[in-house]
C-alpha positions as CSV (number, residue, x, y, z in Angstrom):
1,M,0.0,0.0,0.0
2,S,1.3,3.4,-0.9
3,D,2.2,6.0,1.7
4,I,-0.6,8.5,1.5
5,T,1.8,11.3,2.3
6,D,3.7,10.7,-0.9
7,V,0.6,10.6,-3.2
8,D,0.4,13.3,-5.8
9,V,-3.3,13.8,-6.1
10,N,-2.8,15.9,-9.2
11,A,-0.6,13.4,-11.1
12,P,-1.7,13.0,-14.7
13,V,-4.5,10.5,-15.4
14,A,-4.8,8.7,-18.7
15,K,-7.8,9.4,-20.8
16,A,-10.6,6.8,-20.4
17,A,-11.8,4.7,-23.3
18,R,-15.1,6.1,-24.4
19,V,-18.2,4.1,-23.7
20,V,-20.5,7.1,-24.3
21,T,-19.5,10.3,-26.0
22,H,-22.4,12.5,-24.8
23,L,-22.1,12.4,-21.0
24,V,-23.7,14.9,-18.6
25,D,-22.6,14.8,-15.0
26,A,-25.7,15.7,-13.0
27,D,-23.8,16.2,-9.7
28,A,-20.2,17.3,-9.6
29,H,-18.6,19.6,-7.0
30,V,-16.1,22.3,-6.3
31,N,-14.0,23.1,-3.3
32,P,-13.6,26.9,-3.3
33,P,-10.3,27.9,-1.6
34,P,-10.9,29.5,1.9
35,T,-9.0,32.5,0.6
36,M,-11.8,33.4,-1.8
37,W,-14.0,34.8,0.9
38,A,-11.9,37.9,1.2
39,D,-12.5,38.7,-2.5
40,Y,-16.2,37.6,-2.8
41,L,-17.9,38.7,0.4
42,S,-19.5,42.1,0.2
43,P,-17.1,44.9,1.2
44,Q,-18.6,45.4,4.6
45,F,-18.0,41.8,5.6
46,R,-14.5,41.2,4.1
47,E,-12.7,42.0,7.4
48,H,-14.4,38.9,8.8
49,A,-13.2,36.5,6.1
50,P,-11.5,33.3,7.1
51,R,-7.7,33.0,6.8
52,V,-5.3,30.1,6.4
53,E,-2.6,29.0,8.8
54,S,-0.1,26.1,8.6
55,D,2.2,24.0,10.7
56,D,4.5,21.1,9.7
57,Q,1.6,18.7,9.0
58,F,-1.6,20.5,8.3
59,D,-3.3,23.6,6.9
60,Y,-5.9,25.2,9.1
61,V,-8.9,27.5,8.4
62,V,-9.2,30.1,11.0
63,F,-12.5,31.9,11.4
64,E,-14.3,33.5,14.4
65,G,-11.9,32.1,16.9
66,E,-12.1,28.5,15.6
67,R,-9.0,26.8,14.0
68,R,-9.9,23.7,12.0
69,K,-7.8,21.4,10.0
70,V,-8.5,21.3,6.3
71,N,-10.9,18.4,5.6
72,L,-10.1,16.4,2.5
73,L,-13.0,14.0,2.2
74,S,-14.5,16.3,-0.4
75,A,-11.3,16.4,-2.5
76,Q,-10.1,12.8,-2.8
77,A,-10.3,12.5,-6.6
78,G,-7.0,11.1,-7.9
79,R,-6.4,8.8,-4.9
80,T,-7.0,5.1,-4.7
81,F,-9.4,4.0,-1.9
82,E,-6.5,2.8,0.2
83,Q,-4.9,6.3,0.0
84,Y,-7.8,8.3,1.3
85,K,-7.1,10.7,4.1
86,S,-9.5,13.0,5.9
87,E,-7.2,15.9,6.8
88,G,-4.2,17.6,5.4
89,R,-3.1,20.5,3.3
90,L,-4.9,22.5,0.7
91,S,-2.3,21.3,-1.8
92,D,-3.5,17.8,-1.2
93,Q,-6.7,18.7,-3.0
94,R,-7.2,18.0,-6.7
95,L,-6.7,21.2,-8.6
96,G,-9.8,20.7,-10.6
97,G,-11.8,21.2,-7.5
98,W,-11.2,24.9,-7.7
99,M,-9.3,25.8,-10.9
100,P,-11.5,25.7,-14.0
101,A,-8.7,24.9,-16.6
102,Q,-7.7,21.8,-14.6
103,R,-11.3,20.9,-14.1
104,L,-11.8,20.8,-17.9
105,E,-8.7,18.7,-18.3
106,D,-10.1,16.2,-15.8
107,M,-13.5,16.2,-17.5
108,D,-11.7,15.4,-20.8
109,R,-9.8,12.5,-19.1
110,D,-13.0,11.1,-17.7
111,G,-15.1,11.6,-20.9
112,V,-17.5,14.1,-19.3
113,E,-18.9,16.6,-21.8
114,T,-20.9,18.8,-19.3
115,A,-20.8,19.0,-15.5
116,V,-23.5,20.5,-13.3
117,I,-21.6,21.8,-10.3
118,Y,-22.6,22.0,-6.7
119,G,-20.5,23.6,-3.9
120,Q,-19.5,23.1,-0.3
121,S,-20.6,24.4,3.0
122,L,-20.8,28.2,3.6
123,L,-19.4,30.2,6.5
124,A,-19.7,28.7,10.0
125,T,-21.2,31.8,11.7
126,A,-24.3,32.7,13.8
127,N,-24.0,36.2,12.4
128,L,-27.1,36.2,10.3
129,P,-26.2,39.1,7.9
130,L,-22.7,37.6,7.4
131,Y,-24.2,34.1,6.9
132,I,-26.7,35.4,4.2
133,D,-23.9,37.3,2.5
134,S,-21.8,34.1,2.3
135,Y,-24.5,32.6,0.1
136,R,-24.2,35.5,-2.3
137,A,-20.4,35.4,-2.1
138,Y,-20.3,31.7,-3.0
139,N,-22.8,32.2,-5.8
140,R,-20.7,35.0,-7.3
141,W,-17.6,32.7,-7.1
142,I,-19.2,29.7,-8.7
143,A,-20.6,31.9,-11.5
144,D,-17.1,33.2,-12.2
145,F,-15.7,29.6,-12.1
146,C,-18.2,28.4,-14.7
147,S,-17.8,31.5,-16.9
148,H,-14.5,30.0,-18.1
149,A,-16.5,27.4,-20.2
150,P,-20.2,28.2,-19.9
151,R,-21.4,25.4,-22.2
152,R,-19.5,22.7,-20.3
153,L,-19.5,24.1,-16.7
154,R,-23.0,24.7,-15.4
155,H,-23.8,25.6,-11.8
156,V,-26.5,25.2,-9.2
157,S,-26.6,28.1,-6.7
158,Y,-27.4,27.9,-3.0
159,I,-30.1,30.1,-1.5
160,P,-31.2,30.3,2.2
161,M,-34.8,29.6,3.2
162,F,-35.3,32.0,6.1
163,D,-37.7,34.3,4.4
164,V,-39.7,33.4,1.2
165,A,-39.5,36.8,-0.3
166,Q,-35.7,36.9,0.2
167,S,-35.4,33.4,-1.3
168,I,-37.3,34.4,-4.4
169,E,-35.2,37.5,-4.8
170,M,-32.0,35.5,-4.6
171,M,-33.4,32.9,-7.0
172,K,-33.9,35.6,-9.5
173,E,-30.4,36.9,-8.9
174,V,-28.7,33.6,-9.6
175,K,-30.9,32.9,-12.6
176,D,-29.5,36.1,-14.1
177,D,-26.0,34.9,-13.3
178,G,-26.5,31.7,-15.3
179,A,-27.5,29.2,-12.6
180,C,-29.4,26.2,-14.0
181,G,-30.9,25.3,-10.6
182,V,-31.0,26.2,-6.9
183,C,-30.2,24.1,-3.9
184,I,-32.3,24.5,-0.8
185,P,-32.1,22.8,2.7
186,A,-34.1,19.7,3.6
187,W,-35.9,21.8,6.3
188,P,-36.5,25.5,6.0
189,H,-34.2,27.8,7.9
190,S,-34.9,29.5,11.2
191,A,-33.0,32.6,12.3
192,E,-33.6,31.8,15.9
193,M,-31.9,28.4,15.5
194,L,-28.8,29.5,13.5
195,D,-25.7,28.2,15.3
196,A,-22.1,28.7,14.3
197,K,-21.2,25.1,15.0
198,N,-23.9,23.7,12.7
199,A,-24.1,26.6,10.2
200,P,-22.2,24.9,7.4
201,M,-24.3,21.7,7.4
202,M,-27.4,23.9,7.7
203,V,-26.9,24.9,4.1
204,I,-28.2,21.5,3.0
205,A,-30.0,20.4,6.2
206,G,-31.9,23.5,7.3
207,H,-33.3,23.5,10.9
208,P,-35.0,20.4,12.2
209,G,-37.8,21.3,14.5
210,C,-38.3,24.8,13.0
211,G,-42.1,24.1,12.7
212,R,-42.2,24.8,9.0
213,E,-42.5,22.4,6.0
214,Y,-42.4,23.1,2.3
215,R,-46.0,22.0,1.9
216,D,-47.1,25.1,3.9
217,A,-49.0,27.8,2.1
218,E,-46.1,30.1,3.0
219,F,-43.9,28.5,0.3
220,E,-46.4,28.6,-2.6
221,P,-45.0,31.9,-3.9
222,F,-41.5,30.2,-4.0
223,W,-42.8,27.2,-6.0
224,K,-44.6,29.6,-8.4
225,A,-41.5,31.6,-8.9
226,A,-39.4,28.5,-9.6
227,C,-42.0,27.6,-12.3
228,D,-42.1,31.1,-13.7
229,L,-38.2,31.2,-13.9
230,D,-38.1,27.6,-15.2
231,M,-35.7,26.8,-12.4
232,A,-34.9,23.4,-11.1
233,V,-35.0,23.1,-7.3
234,T,-32.8,20.6,-5.6
235,W,-32.0,19.1,-2.3
236,H,-28.5,17.7,-1.6
237,L,-28.7,15.0,1.0
238,G,-31.7,14.8,3.3
239,K,-33.1,15.0,6.8
240,H,-30.8,12.3,8.1
241,Q,-27.4,13.9,8.4
242,V,-24.0,12.3,8.1
243,R,-21.5,12.6,10.9
244,F,-18.5,13.0,8.6
245,T,-15.8,13.0,11.3
246,D,-17.3,10.1,13.3
247,K,-15.6,6.8,12.2
248,V,-18.2,4.7,14.0
249,N,-21.3,6.3,12.6
250,F,-20.1,7.6,9.2
251,L,-21.0,4.5,7.1
252,P,-24.4,3.8,8.8
253,D,-25.2,7.5,8.4
254,L,-24.2,7.5,4.8
255,A,-26.4,4.5,4.1
256,L,-29.4,6.0,5.8
257,S,-28.9,9.5,4.2
258,K,-30.0,8.3,0.8
259,P,-33.5,6.8,1.0
260,T,-34.5,9.2,3.7
261,M,-34.5,11.9,0.9
262,L,-37.9,10.4,0.0
263,E,-39.3,12.5,2.9
264,M,-39.0,15.8,1.0
265,A,-40.5,14.5,-2.2
266,A,-43.3,12.6,-0.4
267,I,-44.3,15.7,1.6
268,L,-44.8,17.6,-1.7
269,V,-46.5,14.7,-3.4
270,F,-49.1,14.0,-0.8
271,A,-49.8,17.7,-0.1
272,G,-50.8,18.2,-3.7
273,V,-48.1,20.8,-4.4
274,F,-47.5,19.3,-7.9
275,D,-51.2,19.6,-8.7
276,K,-50.9,23.3,-7.9
277,F,-47.6,23.7,-9.8
278,P,-47.5,21.0,-12.5
279,T,-44.3,22.3,-14.1
280,L,-42.3,22.3,-10.9
281,R,-39.1,20.2,-11.1
282,V,-37.5,19.0,-7.9
283,G,-34.3,17.0,-7.7
284,L,-33.0,14.6,-5.0
285,I,-29.3,14.9,-5.6
286,E,-26.7,12.3,-4.6
287,S,-29.7,10.3,-3.3
288,G,-29.1,7.1,-5.2
289,A,-32.1,5.9,-7.2
290,G,-32.7,2.2,-6.8
291,W,-35.2,2.9,-4.1
292,L,-37.4,5.2,-6.2
293,A,-39.4,2.4,-7.9
294,W,-40.2,0.8,-4.5
295,S,-41.3,4.2,-3.2
296,G,-43.6,4.7,-6.2
297,E,-45.3,1.3,-5.7
298,F,-45.5,1.7,-2.0
299,M,-46.9,5.2,-2.1
300,N,-49.5,4.2,-4.7
301,R,-50.7,1.3,-2.4
302,I,-51.0,3.3,0.8
303,W,-52.7,6.2,-1.1
304,R,-55.3,3.9,-2.7
305,M,-56.1,2.3,0.7
306,Q,-56.1,5.4,2.9
307,R,-57.0,8.3,0.6
308,H,-60.7,8.5,1.5
309,W,-60.5,9.0,5.2
310,I,-57.7,11.5,4.9
311,D,-59.5,13.5,2.2
312,S,-56.5,13.3,-0.1
313,P,-56.4,16.1,-2.6
314,L,-54.4,14.2,-5.3
315,K,-55.7,14.0,-8.8
316,H,-53.3,11.1,-9.7
317,E,-51.5,8.3,-8.1
318,P,-48.3,9.3,-6.3
319,S,-46.0,7.6,-8.8
320,Y,-47.4,9.9,-11.5
321,Y,-45.9,12.9,-9.7
322,M,-42.6,11.0,-9.1
323,D,-42.3,10.5,-12.8
324,Q,-43.5,14.0,-13.8
325,N,-41.9,16.2,-11.2
326,V,-39.3,14.4,-9.1
327,Y,-35.8,13.6,-10.3
328,A,-32.9,11.8,-8.6
329,S,-29.2,11.3,-9.2
330,F,-27.0,8.3,-8.5
331,I,-23.3,7.6,-8.7
332,E,-23.1,3.8,-9.2
333,D,-26.5,2.2,-9.0
334,R,-27.2,-0.9,-11.2
335,V,-30.5,-1.5,-9.4
336,A,-31.8,1.9,-10.5
337,V,-30.9,1.1,-14.1
338,L,-32.7,-2.2,-13.9
339,L,-35.8,-0.6,-12.5
340,R,-35.8,2.3,-14.9
341,D,-39.2,1.5,-16.4
342,E,-41.1,1.0,-13.1
343,P,-43.5,3.8,-12.0
344,G,-41.7,6.2,-9.8
345,G,-38.2,5.3,-11.0
346,R,-38.0,6.9,-14.5
347,N,-36.3,10.2,-13.8
348,I,-32.8,9.1,-12.9
349,M,-29.5,10.8,-13.7
350,W,-25.9,9.6,-13.6
351,S,-23.3,11.6,-11.7
352,S,-19.6,11.3,-10.9
353,D,-19.6,13.2,-7.5
354,Y,-16.1,14.6,-8.5
355,P,-13.9,15.3,-6.5
356,H,-15.5,13.7,-3.4
357,S,-14.5,10.5,-1.8
358,E,-17.3,8.6,-3.6
359,T,-16.3,9.8,-7.1
360,T,-16.1,7.5,-10.1
361,F,-13.3,9.7,-11.5
362,P,-11.2,8.7,-13.4
363,H,-13.1,5.5,-14.2
364,S,-16.5,6.9,-15.0
365,Q,-16.6,5.4,-18.5
366,N,-15.8,1.9,-17.1
367,V,-18.5,2.3,-14.4
368,I,-21.1,3.3,-17.0
369,G,-20.1,0.4,-19.2
370,R,-20.6,-2.0,-16.3
371,I,-23.9,-0.7,-14.8
372,F,-25.5,-0.3,-18.3
373,E,-24.5,-3.7,-19.6
374,G,-27.4,-5.0,-21.7
375,V,-29.3,-1.6,-21.7
376,P,-30.3,-0.3,-25.1
377,Q,-28.3,2.8,-26.2
378,K,-31.3,5.1,-26.3
379,E,-32.3,4.3,-22.8
380,R,-28.7,4.5,-21.6
381,D,-28.3,7.9,-23.2
382,W,-31.4,9.2,-21.5
383,I,-30.0,8.4,-18.1
384,V,-26.4,9.6,-18.7
385,A,-27.4,12.8,-20.5
386,G,-31.0,13.4,-21.6
387,C,-32.7,13.3,-18.2
388,A,-30.2,15.8,-16.7
389,E,-30.6,18.1,-19.7
390,K,-34.3,18.1,-19.2
391,F,-34.2,18.6,-15.5
392,Y,-31.7,21.4,-15.5
393,G,-32.9,23.0,-18.7
394,L,-29.5,22.6,-20.4
395,K,-30.9,22.7,-23.9
């Protein structure tokens, strides 16, 4: 086994043999350098930007009195599984995670034509104005990153869900800056529950117990605006959160985090949100997809048996909305491919998760060849390109 301290994560990687030539990555990532905040925060907040310190072993991000080692789990592309490490230096990250020219080189090596890019956690602060501004700072940075190759690099922006009017305003801003979607937390946000320790994860988790759900009438203007703007709305991981630094619970958490994303979709389906907004497109990103067909069948059954006494408002069976309004992405999921024609399991999209520790890079073409063995080309091409293009409005 190689010594991980000697691994050059940015060593050249040979180009993969092409299984498919038109490949759209529905969920890739970036790792903005912590130094970017000083340039992209609004001027009144830049004095509060994080800074970087180093010792003989690690780089540290210093912010609001906290000094944390650089976490590398989101930047393992280029290492073998045996070489993964969770902490280190910024130089241990793959350059394509934050430099667009190197990103395009890695996409070429992996045979990816277009990548839809998501980001990382925002600032760990309980200072609400600073926290909100960190969304805008990140969204400005990712728009600049993708501007280097706007046809190949497409981005999803992050917006907070404290106040619906503010969320709509920010969705319009990022649409104007070229975003093909927005990412919102599994639960809405609550200003009263904002905590510096949990603030980064709150970007995708929101605030459990806030007493608000997306089925509430309060959010109808948001769904209408998403339809009017033709904007995909996504969730990235769900209501069961992963304890990334806990070696005992990390794998059980990771397993549970995928199918529990059904909760967000089921809440909208059973509340009749998609009957009110039939053109609304929502995405369960990095959710896996093999469980979707089961969920469609199960939700159909319980709805048929229980719909009368609960006065269900639905015009169609639940699987209808799953196949019309709900999309999901997977990394390596042969089961999802085999169940692609089952009700509820039809809107599935392939992704590489580059440069995270689950990435298929630089072997994406081989993975696709294996999990799509025996699948007709037209059906394969829908899952590896067409579905994502429809969901994100890339054409």
